[in-house]
C-alpha positions as CSV (number, residue, x, y, z in Angstrom):
1,X,-15.4,1.6,-3.7
2,X,-13.0,4.3,-1.8
3,X,-9.7,2.7,-0.6
4,X,-7.1,5.0,1.7
5,X,-4.0,3.6,1.9
6,X,-2.5,4.9,4.7
7,X,1.4,4.4,6.3
8,X,2.0,4.0,9.9
9,X,3.9,7.2,12.2
10,X,7.2,8.0,12.5
11,X,8.8,4.6,13.5
12,X,11.8,3.6,15.7
13,X,12.1,0.4,13.3
14,X,14.9,-1.3,15.7
15,X,11.3,-1.6,18.5
16,X,8.9,-1.7,16.2
17,X,6.6,0.4,17.5
18,X,5.8,4.8,16.6
19,X,8.0,7.2,18.2
20,X,6.7,10.0,20.6
21,X,6.4,12.2,17.9
22,X,4.8,9.4,15.8
23,X,1.9,8.9,18.0
24,X,1.2,12.4,17.9
25,X,1.0,12.5,14.1
26,X,-1.0,9.1,14.6
27,X,-4.0,11.2,16.6
28,X,-4.1,14.1,13.8
29,X,-4.3,11.0,11.1
30,X,-7.0,9.8,13.5
31,X,-8.5,13.3,13.2
32,X,-8.5,13.7,9.5
33,X,-10.2,10.1,10.0
34,X,-13.4,11.4,11.1
35,X,-14.2,12.6,7.5
36,X,-14.5,9.3,6.3
37,X,-17.1,6.9,7.0
38,X,-14.8,4.0,7.4
39,X,-16.6,0.2,7.3
40,X,-13.9,-1.8,7.8
41,X,-9.9,-1.9,8.6
42,X,-7.2,-4.1,8.0
43,X,-3.9,-3.8,9.3
44,X,-0.4,-5.1,9.0
45,X,0.8,-7.3,11.8
46,X,4.1,-4.9,12.5
47,X,3.7,-2.8,15.5
48,X,4.4,0.2,14.4
49,X,1.6,0.1,11.7
50,X,-0.9,-1.8,14.8
51,X,-0.1,1.3,16.8
52,X,-1.4,3.9,13.9
53,X,-4.5,1.9,13.6
54,X,-4.7,1.5,17.3
55,X,-4.7,5.0,17.9
56,X,-7.7,5.6,15.3
57,X,-9.7,3.0,16.2
58,X,-9.7,3.9,19.6
59,X,-13.8,4.1,20.7
60,X,-14.6,2.9,17.7
61,X,-17.2,0.0,16.9
62,X,-15.3,-0.4,12.8
63,X,-14.4,-4.0,12.5
64,X,-10.6,-4.5,11.6
65,X,-8.8,-7.3,10.5
66,X,-4.9,-8.1,10.6
67,X,-3.3,-9.4,7.8
68,X,0.2,-10.9,7.2
69,X,0.7,-10.5,3.4
70,X,0.6,-6.7,4.4
71,X,3.9,-6.9,6.1
72,X,6.3,-4.1,4.9
73,X,7.5,-5.2,1.1
74,X,10.9,-5.6,2.4
75,X,12.8,-7.3,0.0
76,X,16.2,-6.9,-1.2
77,X,17.8,-7.1,-4.0
78,X,21.0,-6.8,-6.1
79,X,22.0,-3.5,-7.5
80,X,25.2,-4.1,-9.7
81,X,26.5,-0.8,-8.2
82,X,26.5,-1.7,-4.5
83,X,27.9,-4.0,-2.4
84,X,25.2,-5.3,-0.5
85,X,21.5,-5.8,-1.5
86,X,19.3,-3.2,-1.4
87,X,15.6,-2.6,-0.5
88,X,14.0,-2.5,-3.9
89,X,12.7,1.0,-3.5
90,X,16.7,1.4,-3.9
91,X,17.7,0.4,-6.8
92,X,20.2,3.0,-8.6
93,X,18.4,5.1,-11.1
94,X,20.7,4.2,-14.1
95,X,20.2,0.2,-13.7
96,X,16.3,0.1,-14.0
97,X,15.2,2.8,-15.7
98,X,17.0,1.9,-19.0
99,X,16.2,-1.7,-18.5
100,X,12.3,-2.0,-20.1
101,X,11.7,-5.9,-17.9
102,X,11.6,-3.6,-15.7
103,X,8.5,-2.5,-16.7
104,X,6.7,-5.4,-17.9
105,X,4.4,-5.9,-15.0
106,X,3.9,-9.6,-16.3
107,X,7.5,-10.6,-15.6
108,X,9.3,-8.0,-14.0
109,X,10.5,-10.1,-11.1
110,X,12.5,-11.9,-14.1
111,X,14.8,-8.8,-14.7
112,X,18.6,-8.8,-12.8
113,X,19.4,-8.5,-9.4
114,X,15.3,-9.6,-8.9
115,X,15.2,-13.4,-10.2
116,X,17.0,-14.5,-7.5
117,X,14.9,-12.9,-4.5
118,X,11.2,-14.3,-3.1
119,X,10.3,-11.4,-5.0
120,X,7.4,-13.2,-6.9
121,X,6.6,-14.8,-4.3
122,X,6.4,-11.9,-2.5
123,X,3.9,-10.2,-4.6
124,X,1.4,-13.0,-5.8
125,X,0.6,-13.1,-2.3
126,X,0.4,-9.1,-2.1
127,X,-1.8,-9.5,-5.2
128,X,-4.2,-12.4,-4.1
129,X,-4.6,-10.6,-0.9
130,X,-5.8,-6.9,-2.2
131,X,-8.0,-8.9,-4.6
132,X,-9.3,-11.0,-1.5
133,X,-10.2,-8.0,0.2
134,X,-12.0,-6.2,-3.2
135,X,-14.0,-9.6,-3.4
136,X,-15.3,-9.7,0.5
137,X,-16.6,-6.4,-0.6
138,X,-17.9,-7.1,-3.8
139,X,-15.6,-6.1,-6.9
140,X,-14.3,-9.1,-8.2
141,X,-11.8,-9.8,-10.6
142,X,-8.5,-9.3,-11.5
143,X,-5.2,-7.2,-13.2
144,X,-7.2,-3.8,-12.2
145,X,-10.7,-4.6,-14.2
146,X,-12.6,-6.0,-11.4
147,X,-17.1,-6.4,-11.8
148,X,-19.2,-5.2,-9.1
149,X,-21.3,-8.2,-7.3
150,X,-23.3,-5.7,-4.9
151,X,-23.1,-2.0,-4.4
152,X,-19.6,-1.3,-3.0
153,X,-19.9,2.0,-2.0
154,X,-18.0,1.2,1.4
155,X,-14.5,3.3,2.2
156,X,-12.2,0.6,3.8
157,X,-8.6,1.4,5.4
158,X,-5.8,-0.4,5.1
159,X,-3.2,0.9,7.8
160,X,0.2,-0.5,5.9
161,X,3.4,0.7,4.8
162,X,4.6,2.2,1.9
163,X,6.6,-0.5,-0.3
164,X,3.2,-2.4,0.2
165,X,1.2,0.6,-0.3
166,X,3.2,0.8,-4.1
167,X,2.7,-2.9,-4.6
168,X,-0.7,-2.4,-3.9
169,X,-1.1,0.7,-6.5
170,X,0.9,-1.1,-8.9
171,X,-2.1,-4.1,-9.1
172,X,-5.1,-1.8,-9.4
173,X,-3.4,0.1,-12.0
174,X,-1.6,-2.4,-14.1
175,X,1.8,-0.9,-13.9
176,X,4.6,-2.7,-12.6
177,X,5.7,-2.4,-9.0
178,X,9.2,-1.6,-10.0
179,X,7.5,1.8,-11.5
180,X,5.7,2.7,-8.4
181,X,8.4,2.0,-5.6
182,X,10.8,3.6,-7.6
183,X,8.2,7.1,-8.2
184,X,6.8,7.6,-5.3
185,X,7.6,9.0,-2.4
186,X,5.6,9.0,1.3
187,X,6.2,10.3,4.4
188,X,4.9,8.9,7.7
189,X,0.7,8.7,8.0
190,X,0.8,9.9,3.9
191,X,-3.1,9.2,2.9
192,X,-3.5,7.3,-0.8
193,X,-6.8,7.1,-1.6
194,X,-8.1,5.7,-5.0
195,X,-11.7,5.0,-6.2
196,X,-13.4,3.1,-8.6
197,X,-14.5,4.4,-11.7
198,X,-18.3,3.8,-12.1
199,X,-19.1,5.2,-15.3
200,X,-19.2,1.9,-16.9
201,X,-20.9,-0.4,-13.7
202,X,-20.4,-3.1,-13.9
203,X,-17.4,-3.1,-15.2
204,X,-14.8,-0.8,-12.5
205,X,-11.1,-0.2,-12.4
206,X,-10.0,1.9,-10.0
207,X,-8.2,5.5,-10.5
208,X,-5.7,7.5,-8.2
209,X,-7.4,10.5,-6.3
210,X,-4.9,11.8,-4.1
211,X,-1.2,9.8,-2.7
212,X,0.9,11.5,-0.1
213,X,-1.8,13.7,1.4
214,X,0.0,15.1,5.1
215,X,-2.1,17.7,5.2
216,X,-3.5,16.8,8.1
217,X,-0.2,17.4,9.9
218,X,0.0,20.9,9.8
219,X,3.6,22.7,10.3
220,X,5.2,19.8,12.1
């Protein structure tokens, strides 16, 4: 199986839609995706992701589904050196890199600044939602290990956001999402590609083949 996790085009955050440049980016993205044999599309409910997906889907008969849990992972947390809560991907480096709890994939949500938020609830909803998608396409399991129940040779595209992409990658690779949220960066329309390692089938895991690919944008 191939998973394409796709960030939306350049956004107008206030209106939750694409800018004119974002629509141009989305059209270039759509051209890049023509080389993929995408079987199904899943989409965040937010306007900027919906618009990006719509530009790709125009004229195509590809089944698509909007899932609420693909909403941007916009949990705000408390950093001891910042007065107001910050997005979970903006914790000061010195305040998370030296705390082993942030690296614990089972208990990261109990770390300082995170335990009093809805981070755990949102993370578990995303984790369960991702497992439901994979099960619908023939991969049953959790915590990064899946068992094939069918050929599982489809390509699935998910149009969403930076934060939720980092969370899904953490789930598939078996690491704390704090590591991916703090350690990865993706520009608008960036593509992350993950594929199953089928050498030990029917037991499979995912490998990250590429992250942050915006080669389709050229020099714009």
